[in-house]
N, C-alpha and C positions, 0 to 999 in steps of 0.2 A: 145765666146770672143778670139780674136786672142792672141796667145802667142808669145812673143818678147824677143828677148835678146839685150842687150846694150852695147856697148864698149865706154868706155871713155878714154880719154888721161891721163894717170897717171900723166904725168910731169906738165900739166895744172893746173890739179885740185888740185894737192900736191903744185904749186906756188903761189896759192891764187890770180891769175889773173881775178878774178871775178866769177869763178865757184866754188863753194862751195862742188860741188862733184855731187850727184844723183838727187838732191830732185827736181830740174826743168826737169829733164829727166822723173823722176818717176811721176810727177804731168801731165805732156804732155801725158803721156802713158795713166794713170788713166782715163784722160778726154777726150782723143781722139783728142787733139789738136797739133799743129805743123805740123810734118810730120806723125803723126799717123793718118790712117784715120778712126778709130774707137777706143772707149776706149779697152785697152790691158792690159792684165796680163804679169808684166816682170817676168820671170823665171830665167835670169841670167843677173847679170851685172859685166862685166869685165873691168879693167884698162889694157890698152894697156901700155907696159913698153918700154921705150927707151931701143934698137933701134927699136923696133916693130918686131923683128924676131920670136919671140914666140906667136904671136898674135893667130895663127891658132892653135896650139897646146893648149895654155891657153883657148881659147872657146871651144876646143873639149873637154877638161877635164870638163870645168863648164856642158857643155850639158850633159857628162857621169854622173857627179855626181848630177844634178839636176834631171836626169832620165824624163825630159820633153823636147821634140823635140820643139823648137820654129818655128813658120811659117814664121819669118822674122829674121834678125838682123840689127839693127840701129847703126849707127856711130854716137856718141852722137855730138851735135852741137858744142861743146867744141873742139873735134877733128877736124872737118870737117871744122870749121870757124875759127880755131886758127890764132891769130896774135902776133908774128911771126908764121908762119906754121911749122909743123913738118920736122925737117931737114933729116929725113931719109926716108920718103916714103909719098906720096900724100894720100888723103881720098881713090882716086879711086884704088892706088896699095893696099891698105890694104883690100879695099871691095873685089879686085879680089883675095887676098890671102884666106879670109874667105870662099868667095863663092866656090873657090876651094877646099878647106879644109873641108867644112860641106855639102856643097850642097844646102845652104841655101840663098836664095835672102838676097842681103844687100842693105839698103837705107841710103843715106847720109843724116844726120841729124837726130833730136829729137824734137827740140823747137824752138820757136821764141821768146821766151821771153829776157829780157835785165836784 
């Protein structure tokens, strides 16, 4: 089973714009739906907090504390498809930060649920 870490948009989740948090991401991971190519074990779930500068170090700490290296990191659908989008960084920029910090491939999105 693939091990994955997920990064969600903290502002989006906390604002109640239709994303109640991680349940849709966790469901898609467990069932291998959406952007998960197989059922996956979520080893870390990290909220990106504005303005996003700490996402690399926060993910690094989550990986260190979990002691489980994920095969891939997913940026949540609420982060990659947010309307309005993040005023601080694009999903591609955040993915680049995470890939450079962790050396782990980042996939944009988690699920297609509405």
